[in-house]
Structures are given as structure tokens and as C-alpha cells.
N, C-alpha and C positions, 0 to 999 in steps of 0.2 A: 508865651514861647521862650522867653529867656530862661527858665527853669528846666525845660526840655532840650534845649539844644546842647549843653554839657554832654547827658544821657546819650544823646543820638550821637555827638562827636565821639564817643567812647565805644559805641558798639561799631562805628564804621573804623575806626581807628584799628580796632581788634580784628575785623574782616580783613582789613588792608595789608595787615602786618606791620603797622607804622607803630609811633611810640604813643602814650597815653594821652587822653585829651586834658586840655586846659582845667586848671583845678587839682589835677592828679602829679605827684613828682613825677619829675623826667618827662614831663610832656613841653614841646617846644614849639610855639604858634609861628608858624612861617609865613600868613597872610590872613586873607579874611575875603570875605564871600560878599555880593550884594546883588539885588533882584530888582528889575524894574518890570511891571509897575510895584508890586511888592510881594513878599512871600505869601501872602493871602491873595488869591487871586480866583476869579470867575471862571468856571470850566468853560475851556475851549478858546482861551486867551494864550495870545503868544506872549513869552516871558524872555527878558535879554538879563543874562547871567553875567557878571565880572568877576574875574578870578584875579586878585591883586595880591603880589607876592614881595616880601620884603627882601632887602638886598642881602647878599649875604656871598662871600667868596666861596665859600662849599657849594652853592647852587649853581654853580658854573659848568657849563654844559647837559643841562638838566634841562627837558620840555615841560610847560605847562599842558595841564591834559584836566578834562571835567567829565564825569560820570555822572549819570541819571539812572537812579535805580539798578547800577552795577553795569550800565551799558555806555562806552565811551562816547562822546558828542565830539562830532567834528568842529574845529575852531572856526568862528566867522570872521573875525577880525582882530588885528593886534595893535592896541591902543599905542603901548609903548612897551618898554624893555620889560617891565615888570607886569603889565596886565593885560589880560587877554578877553575877550569879549566872546561869549557864545549866546548862539539864539536856538530856543525851544519855543515849536511852532503847536498850534493848536493842542495844547496840552490838555487831557481828557481824566486823568487820573488825581482823584481827589486827594491822595496823600502820596509825595515822592520826596525823592533826598537826593539832592546833589554833593558832590564832592570834588574837591580841588586837588591836585596832585601834582607833585615835580617827580618825572622819572626820566631814566633812561632803560637801556637794556639791563642792566645789572641792579639797579635800585629804584625804588619807589618811596614817595616821603607824601605824607598827607600836609596840605597847607591848611584847609579849612573846610567845613560841612554844614548844610542848612536845609532846613524841613521847608518845602512847599506843600499848603493848603488849598485846594482848590474848593469851591462851594457855587452853588447856586441861589438865586433869591427864592423865597417861601411862596408855595402856591397857595391861592384863595382856600381860607378853611371853608369846609363844606360840612353837610348834614348834623347843622348844630341842632341838640338836643338836650333839653331838662329835664327833670326829673325827680321825684321823692316821694315818699310812702307818707300815710297819714301820720305815722308815729316818727318819723326821721326829721332829725334836729338840722341836717344841711340838704342843701339843693346843690344836686350834682348835673353838672353841664359838660357836656363832649362834642366833639368834632373829628372831622379826618383832616389829617395834617397834608395829604398830597403826596408827593414825591422827595424824597431825602434832599436836604439842601447841605448835609456833610460840613457845616459849620453850625456856632453858637445861633440858634433861635428864639426868639421871645414872643411870648403869646400875652395879650393884654384882653382881659375882657372888660367890657363897660356895660353894667345895667343901668338903665336910664327908667327912672320912675314918671309917673304922669304928673308931678308935682312939679319936674324937671331936676330933681337932684339926680346924682349921678354917683354909682359905686364902681368904683375901679379895683379889679385885681389881676397880678402880673405874676407867670410862672414860664418856667424856659422849657423848651425843647417837652413840652409837654402836651397831651390830645385831650386832657380835662381839666375840671377847675372846680372846688366846693365853694359854696356861699351858704355862709351860716344865715339859716332860714328865720333868725331875728332881725334880719337887716333886710328882709322882703316884706312887701304890702300885702297881705292875704287878700283881701277885696278890690285891688287896682291892678289894671294891665299894666306891663314892664315889658320892656325890649333889651334883649341882649346882641351885643355886638362883638366878635373877636376878631380881633387886629393880630398878624404877625409879622415880624420884622428882624432882618440881619444886617451885616455889611453890605449886600447887595440889592436889596429892596425890600418891600414891606407889600402886605395886603389884607383885606377886610372880606370878613363873612356876610353873607346876608343877614339883616336883621331879624332876630326871633322875638317875635309878640306874643307873650303869653299872660292867662291867670295861673293862679295857685291850682286853683280846681282842675284845670286843664294837663297840669305837669304830674299830677299826682296817681301813681302806679299801685297796684297791687303790693300787697306784701309778700315776700318770698315765701312758698312753701318750704315744708319740711318731709323729707323723706325717714318714715319710720321703720321700715322693714325692707330687706333685699331677699328675696327667693330667686331658686334656678329649677327651670322645667325637668322633667325627666331625660328629655334629651338633649339636655345642654345647649339647645339652640335658642331659648326664649330665656329672659329675666322676668319677676314680676316685681314693683315697687309700690308699696304703701305708701302713702302720703297724706299729708294734711293740712290745711290752709288757715292761716288766723283770722281771715274773715269769710265771709257767705262763698261758696263756690260754686252760685248759680253763675250762668251767663260768662264763663271763665273756659278758656281751653289750656291745658297741660301739656309743656313742652318737654322734651327729654334730651339730654345730650350726654355721651360717653366717650371715655377714651381709654384703649387700652394701655399696656406697660410702656410709659413713656412716651405717649403717643400724642397725636393731636386732638384736641376737641371735635366732634363732629355730632350732627344730630341725628339720632338715633328714630327708627321705625316704631313711634308708641302708639300703640291700640289700647283706650280708654276701655278696660273690663267691664268695671263698675264703679261706683263713686268710691274714690279715695286709693283704687288700685288700677293701675297701669302696667301693659305687657309690653316689653321691648324683646324683639326678634333680631335674627342674623349676627347671633353670638358664635364663636368659636370655643370650643371644649377646652377644658382645662387651661382657661385664660384669665388673668386678673384684670376687671374692669371697675372704673370710676364713672359714678353717675350723679348727674345734676338735672334739677327739675326746676320750671318756672311756669307762669300761669298769666294769660293774657285774657284782658274782657275789654267791654265797649261800655265805658259808665254814662249813662244818659246825662244830657246836658251839656256835654262837652263840647266847647267852640274849636274849630279849626282855625285861626286866624295866621298861621304861620307857614312858611315855606318849607316845612319839614317835611320828607318822604314817608317818616315814622306814623301809620293811623292808627295801630294797635296801642293798646295800653298793657303793656306786659312788665311784669315783676322782675328783679332780680334773681340770677340763679341761686338755687340754693346750697347749702353745703353739701359737699361730694359726699358719696355713700359709696364704698366700694367692695368689693368680695371676688374671690375667685370660681369660674364656673365650674361646675363638675364635668366627670368624662361624659362621652354621647354614646348612648348604644345604636345598634345598626338598625337603618329604620328601611333599607331595601332588602327584597330577598337576593339570596345568594344564587351564584350560577351552578346549574346541575345537570347530568347527562345520567347516561347509563349503558352498560355492554351485557351482552348475553354470554352464559358460558356454552363449552360443546353439547349440554343437554339440553340445552333450548332455552325458552323464557324462565323455565323454574331456578336455572342459574343465574342469579342476577348480581352485577357489580353496579354499586352506585358510586358515583364520581362529583366533586363538588370543588368550586374553589372558594377560598377564604373572604370574608366581604372587603370593599374596598376599604382602604384606611382613611380616604377623605369622609366617609359614612359610619364611621365609629372612633372612639377612642377606646385606649385601655387594648387590654390583651383579650384574644379567643380564647375561651376557655374549655369548649367542647362543643361536638356537634351532635343533634339529635336526629335519628332516623324514625319517622313517625308512619302508622298505618292508621290514618285517620286521626283519632283522637289517642289513639294507643302507642305509646313508646316500643320501637321495636329493637334499637340499639343505639347507645350512648359511646360518640368514637372522641377518641382523645385528639386534642386539637392541632398534633402533629401530621395526623391522618389524612387524606386527601380521597380516599377512596374505602368502600367497604362491601363485602362480600355475603351475600345472605340467599337463602332458599325462599321462594315466595309460591301462594299459588298460581297456576298459569293462568287462571282466569282474572288475576288482578289488575286493574287497570292502571293505577299510580299509587305512588308514594310520596311524602313529604319529608324536606330537611330544613334545619334549621339552625342558624349558629348561634353560639351563647357567648356572650362578653361578660365583662363585670361591669357594665353599666348598663344592660339590657340583652334581648334576645330579638333576633331579626324574624322577619314574617317568613311563613311556612312557603317555601319553594316546591313546587310539584314535580316529580319526575314521572316523565310519558312513559308506559309500558306498552300501550297500543300502537299497532300500525294504522295509519289514515286511510292508507289505500289511494292517496292521491300522487299525482306525477309529481316527482322531486324537483329541484333545481338542476340545471345542466353546466358541469363544469367547461368553460370554454378556454382560458389560458392558464397555464402554470410556468410563472417566467421566474429562475432563478435570480437571486441578487449577483452582483458583480465577486462581491468579497465572499459569498456561498454562505453567508449567515443566516439568508431568510430567503423566502419564496411568494411571489406575488400571485394572489388566486384571484380570479375573476369569472363569474357564474352568471347564468340569465334564468329565468322562470319561463319554462315552456308555456306556449298558448294553448290556454285549455277552452275547449268551447261550449264546456260545460260548467258555467261558474260554479264555485263551492257551494254547498248550503249554508246556511244560517250557522255561524260558529266555527267555518271552517277557514277563516281568515289566519294568514302566516304570523306567528307570534315573533318568531324570530328563526334565525340559521345556526346550524352547529356543524362545525368544522372540526375533522379527526384527521390525525395522522400518525401513522406507526413505521417505524423501520422494517426492511425486509431482509431477510436472510442475515441479521444481527445475532448474537446470543441471547441479548437481553431485549427482548421487546415492551417497549416502553410506550403506552398509549399517552398522546398529548391531545387534547382538543379546545375548542374555541367557541365560544358565544358570541356572535354578529346580530347587531339589532336588522330588523327587518328592512328599514330603510337603505342597506347598503347592500351594493352588489360586488365588492369585493374587498378585499382583505389581504395581509400579509401572515403566514406563519414563520415563528422564529424557533429558536431550539434545535436546528439542524445541524449536521456534521457533513463536511463536504466527502463525496467517495462512497454516500451510504444512501441505496434507495426508498425511498419513502412512498407509500401507499397513501393517497390523500382522498378523503370522503366526504360528503356534503349532502346534509339531510336538512328538510324545512319542518320545523314543529309549529302544527298547530294546534288548537283546543281541543280538536279531535284525536290528535296522535301525530305519529310521524310519518314522512312522506317515505318514497322508496330513496336510495341512494343512488349517487352519482360519483364514479370514483377515478382516478388516475393514478401512474406513477411517475415520480418525477425525481431527480436529482437535484441536489441545491447546489452542486457543482461536480462536474464528471472529473475523473481523476485515471489515469493510466491504470489497466488491470493489474492485480498485484499477485496473479495466477495464472501460469503457462499451461493450457491444455496438455494432453496426454494422446498420443495418436495410438489408435489399433489398427494394424496394417491386416487387410482381410485376405486377401489374394494379390500377389506379386507376379507377373509375368516378365517377360523378356524387355518389353518397352509400356508396360502397361500395370498400373498399380492402384488397387482399391481399397480405401480407409475410411477408417470410422473414428470420430471423437464425440466428446461431450461437454454439452457448454460447462464454462467454470461455474462454481459455485456463487450464487447470487452476492454473498456477502466478500466475494474475491473481485467481482466483476468490475465495481467501482465507476459504472457507467453503464451507457447503452451501447452494448458491442455493434459495431456497423459491419466488420468484416473481419476473417480470419486469415493469416497468413502462413503459407507451407513452405517451410527449407529443406529442400535436398541437396544432398552432397554426397558425391560417388566416392567410394572408398578405394578407386585404384591410385596411379601414381599422380592422374591428373589432378585428382582433388577438386574437381569442378563443382561449382554450387549454385542452384537454382533456386527461385522462389517465383509463387504462384498464390495472388489474393483471392480469397474465397468469399462472396459477400455472406454474411450471418443469415440470410435469409434461403440460401442455397440447400437444397433437400440433400441429406445423408443416407447411407453410405456414398461416397464421391470418388470417383474414377479420373485418374490424371495421366495424362502419357510424361513418362520418366526416361532416363537414361539408362542404356541397360549397364548390367551387371549389379554388385551388391551396393545397397545406398545407405545412407543417415538419415533420418527425418525427425525435425522439429516442428511445433507450430505454436503461434501467437495470435492473439486477440486483441483488437485495437476498438479504441474508442473515439469520441469527438476529441479527448485530450490527448492521443497518442496511443502508441503501441506498447503492448505490456511486455514483461520477461517472458521468455523463451519456456516450453516447458522441457520436460526429460527427454532426455536423444533417444531415438528408437532406430536398431538396426534391422535392415532385412535384405534379404538374398533372393534371385527370383526362383522360382518351383523348378527342381530338375524332372525331365521328362521321364513317364514312367519306364524302365529297363526293359521289365517285363512284359508290360504291354506291347512296347516297340519289337521285342522278340519274338512274341506271338504274331503280329502283324506281319514281319517280315518273313516267318515263316509260312503263314497261310498265303503270303503271295508268291512266294517261291514254289510253294508246292501247287499252287495253281497255274502258276507259267511252266512248270514241270509237267502237269499233267495235259496241258495246250500243247507244249512241244511232244511230248509223247504221243499225242495223237495225231499230230502234223508229220513226226518225222519217228514213226513208231519204228520199222524195220533199221531205219539208221542206227538209231538209239539201241538196238539190241545187239547190232554188229559191233558197235563200240563198245557196249558194255562187255560184251565176250571178249574183245580182243584186249581190253583192259584186265579183267578177271585171268585172262591166260597169260599177260605180260606178269601179273605176280607169282605164277606157278612155276614150275621147272621149265629149263631151255628147251626140252623135246616137245614140251607142249606146245612152245612157241614156233616150230618150224612148221613150215608150211608145205604139205606134202603134194607132188604133182599130181597135177588132174588128168586122168587118162583121154579124158574126151577131149585135151585140146591135142593131143598128137595128130600130127597128120598121117601118120602111117596107121593109125588106128581108123582115122577117117578115109583113108584111100582104100583100106581091107572092108571096110564098111559100106564102099561105093561101088563101083563098077567092075572095079579090079584093074583098069587102066590107070598107067600114070600120066599125071598131068604133064601138060608142055611146061608149065612154070609154076613156079613156088611163091608166096607172098614173101613180102619183106619181113625178115628174121622170122622166119617159118623153118619148119623141119626141111632138111633137103628132100629130095624125092629119091626113093629107095633104087638102089643100084646093087647090082651083083657084087659080092665080096670076094675080093682078090687079094694076093699077098702081093706088095710091093717091095722092093729093096730099099735098104737104109738110104741110098742115095736118092731113089726116086721119092721116098718119103719127104727128105730133106727140102728137095726143089719142088713137091708140091704144097709142102708144110713148113714155110721158114719159120727158122728158131727166132724167138722174142726173149733179147737180151735185156734184164734188169740190173743196173747198176746201182748199187748201194754201198752200206756197209758190209764191211768184210766180215761180219759175224754171221755165222753159218745159221741158217734155221734148223730148229728141231724137228723133228720127224712131225709132230703134232702140229707146228705150225704150217708146213710145207703141206701136209694133208688139208687144211684149213683154205689154204690159199687155191687149192685145185678146187676144193668144194665151191668156192665162190666164182670163180673162172670156168667152171666145167660146164658144159651144156645141157640144158634141161628142155625137154620138148614141151613148152608151153609157151602161149603168147606173150609175147613181152612189150612194152611200150618204149618206145624212146624216148629219150628226152634229150632237152639242150645239153649242152656241158654247161656244168657248174660248180662252184668251189665252196667246200665246206669251209665256215669259218671255225666250226669248234670240232674237235677231235671226237664226239661222238659220231656214230652212223646216222644218216637220215632214211627211213622207211618209205617205199614207194607205194601206193595204193594199186589194188589189182584195178584190172579194167572193169569187174564186177562190181567191185565197191564205187568205183565210180561213176557208173551207171546210175546207182541206185541211192549214193549220198553225195551232194553238193550242197555244202551247208555254208552259213555265212553269219554275221551281225552275233549277235547273244549267243545264238546255240552254238555257232561257230568258234567260237571264243571259248565256249565252254568246255568245247569236246575236242579242241585243238592240241590238247597236249596227249592224247592218246596215240599210242604207237600202233603201227600195223606194217607187219612183214610184207616185202616185197617180192612180189612173184618172181622177179628176176633173181633176187637173193644178192645183188651186187653192194659193195660197200665202197661207199665213196670215199674212204679214208684210204683204198687200194688204187682206184681208178680215177685219172683225172679228166679224162674225156669219155664220153660214150659216141657211139656209131649216130650219127643225125641227119635225116635225109630230108629231103624237100617235098616228100608225100604229104600232102594237107592232112592235117591232124588236131583233132580238138585238145588243145592243153590249155593247162593253166596252174597258177599257184595258187594253194591255200591258204588260208591264215594259220599260221603258227608252223609253217614249213612246209606243208604235203605238196607232193607234185601230181598233177593230174595228167592223165592217160589220154589216149588218142580216143575217139569214139569209137565204139566196138563196131558200128554199123560199117565205117569205113574200111575197119579190118576184114570184114565180112565181105565186103563188096570188093575187094581186091585179093581175095583168095586165089591164088592160082597164079599170080602174076609175080614173076621171078627178077629181082634188082639185083643188080650186083655190085654191092658196098664197095666204096670208095675206099682203096687201102690206105689214103690218108686219115682217114676216119677210125685207124683202130686207136684203141685206149692203152696208154700207159700208168702203171702205177708208181703213185708217188711215194708210199711206203716202200723205205727200204728193207728188203727180205733178204737179198743176198744171194738169191739162187734165180736161175733164167727158166722160164714157162714156155712149153713147145705146145703151140696149140695144134689140133686137130679135132676130129669129130669124136664124138663119144656118146653112144646111143643112150637113150634116157632107159634107165631100168626101171620096170614095172615092178 
């Protein structure tokens, strides 16, 4: 321990950053360490460590500390100013280092260091065994030492003979001892005891009593040749024994590169040949052998647990195992082209790497024993034409170390009901889909040979440019699996088949997305009909490759194109039938459409502008004309005579003036009536009728003035022309015809108003639509008075049927009342005379002027 202390001090000093240990230039020893009970201690003991520091002025202000394996130990007690005591409790570490230091926050100095060695007493040696061969010169005795003591332990072997002599052999920290055969009595019984002792205790083994013939073992065999099988999974060992091989058993042990020895699975093929399995291809192995027998006459008087007499292990024989050829069939499948079963594509998967070593060189497609095609190792499918009646093909993989068994490709259909897909559950990250299925209940069990061999599940993208079929073979014991190699936003068609020895069952398929996304395409709207507040639209579903999920609903966006720019939206379920009618705002619209999946709403489609349809102008005109014509016919039938009169008057108004003048009617003259009567004069005359005839006599100017006063009209000094005067006289002159009295009215316009005759009044009293339609027609007044010249007319209190027509026409009294009052004379009120408001600048003299016929 004295030799190791300086080295240990040097290492600790370097790690702590202090000066070099003692014995090296520049190292200053500042104190020493002591340990109680000792630096070598029994594991689990409590230790007391003292750190002694030499006095030095330079050490003032420094603190004494202790480190155990780099960790600071709290001080237990201060003995004096230069010694500190530390306690270590229940130390279980066999090798420890303590270091005493002087330190402050800025400085750390090493005082001294010490190694602590912990150990335990030796266990009882067990399983003592002695053996030697017939040709051996020494006897080998071995034992089991038990737990490690961590300190130096000595083993003494004591061999006692029957005659009392004793032979001692001593070894240290060993588990076997060799005793020369010359020191052993061949024919006597001997006893062996192993004693183990160290600083903390000692122990003895149980005695082993034996004879030489009991410890003899067979000679070690010799491996003469090593061979590996074709599949690299087995090795053949050729060996031979120096003695007889009867009643012996051979054991084999092996190890791989830098591994541990382990007993191999040896099978004796024949005498001198044993086979070892469970090997890996292209791996280096070392092999050893031994033989065990049961010699006759062997006495077992010891407590040894070994009952077999086995030889020592033979020298090693090694070699590298070759590559392994495939031992299992590869997975195969098939698909048919558009032309039917004659267009066949054979699919396969490479053999499992665990099933073979080396690279795949090619694949063989066989029809029976006949080679149909040899495909490159990089291919995974091959298309060919085959007879429609062909039942199956074979596929085999060729490697550098062998060929796989032929796998049969089923081509025919079994006619059985296939499995039913239950759930397709996408993973959260969208990289896989979990698929589960179940087999339907079949009341008719399959015939012999119809049992399911395995399932095949295939999936392919829908609506993608490159449709790549992916497939997977699943064991018949499973009812679920997961498919990988899928892309988010792509629709997949998943199909499942059951394969039996009779063929392939019916398929079960479903659509699934590994992860839905927002649609990448906005549908376009087609407007079919657009009316005032109703619109009929049509659209097509987006391409499957652009949907990126199952569409749940569409959203129609409408925006008015007027100044308000109002926006509306309508959600339409994807299952809603199309075309679709919607209620919309009036006026021109802008429309857009979006599609939505469970992941959200996609982008909007192209904007479409639409205006309501204008009414058919021609059709409206035709309809109006027909309605008007129909109304005209009905009105004409109802008021035919009135209509003729008014049309006649309207046509006459368009002609010359003389055509519009109404000639007096001779039949209305009272004189004519009187002449046509009895010839007697009536005693009275009707109101505003011709006066009765009287003898004509000449009167003087004075008498005429008294009888017929002159009416003066004051106005503008402008003298009327002779034509104007004549016209005035014509308007105020007497005409022998029945005139209708009207109440005084004022014209609001300068244009004259026409008065209807009694005959027209009796025939035409119009109102409503027809009255408005004909209200603008002008009819000459039978009186011929111009209301722009006369302000008031004579008005009497006699009952007359008067009214005001629409459009400004005056209604006259009932002709029957006029007829009933014929012969009555009524003196007009002088106050009811009328005066002209029109300034004419001349005076008119009223008198009687007989109507000229």
C-alpha cells in the first residue's frame, strides 16, 4: 500500500489543481491522514478519519476539509487547531479515496490523501471436484469461491492419505489447484479439503473422499472437420475420441465473434458426426466438444453434485457460416386488365431479410414446370397474357444462396362470400389507416379444401394522375391490420379478399382518406334561369383529386351589383339534388361557390355575373293589343251609337270649319210646329222657346229703343273689324232651336268649351274607362255660345236634369221635361242677362231675329 500511495497522491493532486505529490520536485506536504480502525476495513463498517495539518503562517484563514470520492464530508469534531475528525458511516464501497484540503473561496491546497480498501471474509468453497485422464500427469481439483472478497484471499488444499500423511498446496485468489499424479496413491482412498482465509476470516469446504479410479475422465475428443449446411442454419462436426465411443455422450458448445460460450443444440447424426443448429448466416463461430460416460465400478462417496464423468473441452475449431437461401414462399397477388382474365399482372414482394442472406438475383414466373418469364430483381410485377381457363401460376425468388419455394398465384374465383370491412380509421398524423373486418356467417360450411389461407388487402388512389396499386397479405388468424404509404388529402379505394385453396372470394371495398383537407378547387356555377327574385343554378362536383376530403356541403355566395353591394350566403348539403332553386335579391348578382369537408371550407370558384331576364316586349305588346281590341269590341257593343257619334264628331273636327258648324234643325222651330198643328196660337211658350208669332208692324226708333234696350259693352278702344262684329252677331243671334240652360260657369282657359245637344245627352252618358277615353272629343253646342264672350247665362229654377261630364262637357236638361213644358211662357229675369267679358269695343242691340231657313 505504501507503493500505491504516492501514485494516488499524484493523481489527486493533479485533479485538485494543487502541487505535485511527495517524491516529486516542488511538492510540499502540509500534513497527514489517519484512519480508524484501519485503511483496510470490512465492508459496512464505520470509519473515523483524522486530518492533521502542520502549523504554518501561510495557512492562517484556511479551512480544513475532507473529500470522499470527490464529495465533501461534513466535519464531525474539531480535536484542536490543527486536527479535525470526520466520521464515515456504513461504507459499502470496496475502493475509496479520501483527500484532506485547506481552502478558502480563492485558494485550495492539498494536505494529504489516502486509499481505503473494503472487503469481506471468504465464502465456503463449494462443489469441489477432482479429475484426471488416464494419460494425465497431474490431477486437477476445482471449486467455487462464492462472493468476491475484494481483498487478497488465500486457498490451501489439504490432501490426506489413509496412512495419515498429508500433502498441502497453497494458491492465492484461485479456483483450482493442480496436484502431481506422482504424489497420489493410485489404489488408496484420499480426502481433500479446501481452506479459504483472508484478513477478515476463514472457511473450509466439505471433504472430498475419492479413489483414483473415481476421478478418471475420458480423454477430450478432437474435431477433425467443420461443415455448414446449404441453408447456413446448421453445422456438421466430424470428431473422434482417443478411447472407445461406446456409452458416451457428446456435448457441443459454441460462441460467435467475441461472445460467450454457450451450449449448442447438438444432434448426433451418426458415429463421429454431430449436427448443430440455430446458426446465423455469414457469422464466424468457434466450436468445442466433450464426451461424458458412466464407467462401471465407479464409487460415489463424496458430496459432489457431479455424477457424470465428462472429458475436458476439446480444442476450438472455427469457421464462418455461408449465406442463407430463402426457406419460405414469397407473397404473391394478381390483377386483371381491362380485357379480362386473359390480361394478367402478377405482383410479388421480396423475401424477408431474416429468411435469407445475400441479394435477390431474379424472380421466376412458372407455369407448372415451364418457365414463363425471368424478371429482374428490381421489379415487383410483370404483365403477360395467359389462357382464360388457366387456374394458377407460380413465382419463385432466386438468391445467391438458394431459391425460395414456389408460391402459387390464384387466378380463379372460389364463389364464396368474402370478408366484410367494418371500420377504416385514419391515424391522427395521416400516415396510416387502421382496417378491421369480419367474416360473415355462412350457414353452409365450405367444402373440404375451402378453408381460408390468408387475406389480401389492396388500396389505390382515386383521381390521381399515377394510380399505383398497393397491397398486403395478412394471416388468416388476424381480423385487422394497418395500411401505410398513404398521403393526406388523397382518396383511397380499399378492397379486401379472402384466399382459399379453391380460389379468391368476392371483394369488399370502401373509400377512405388518411387525412381530410380543405378542397383545393372552387366549383363553377352555371345560371340556368334568373328571374326577379328567383334563380336556378347548376354546378358539378369538383374533380376527385381536388376534393381532398368527403364534401359535406356547398356554400353559395351572392352579392348584389347595385350601390348597396349586399352579400348573402346559402349552405347547401352535398346530397341536395341539382339544379337548385334559390330565393335571391332583385337586380343583377355576382355568384360564387365553395365546397367544404370536415377539415374546412375550400377556396371560392370563379365569379359569375347574372341579370334577371327582361320581359318579352313583343309579347307584351301583342297581349296589350289583344286586350285593348277585346275591350274596344265590348265597348262598341255596349255603346255602339255613342261611339259612332263621337267618332263622327272627331273626324269632323279634323276637317274644314264649315263642316263643324251645326245647321239648325227645322223640326225644332215652334213656328213650324204651330203651322203643323191646328193653326191656333198657344197661350204660352216654353222657356227659351221661340216666341209666338205676331203680326209684323213697323215701330219707330224711340219705341224700338224702349222695347229693346241697348246693351253697352265697355272695353278696349280698339274698334272691331267688320269680320269680328259679324262673328259676334252670329254668336248672340237667335236661332230657333231648343237650347239648354246652364248654370253660370267660368272658363279657366281661353279655349272655348262645347255643349252637348239634348239628343246627344239622351243617347250618351259615359263614365269610367270609356268616358275618359272619349272625353277629349269636341261636340258643337246647339246654342253656339262662346264662353269666352259671355260670363253668365240665364238660369231658371225649373227642374232640369243637369250634370258635369268627365273632361268638361255640360249635361243638358232632360228632353222629356222640355216636352212636358211646351207651351208654358216664362218671363226671364232681367238680372239674368249675360255680359261678355271679352273686350270688343262695340255695343250690341238685342232684338228678335227670325231664324232663316
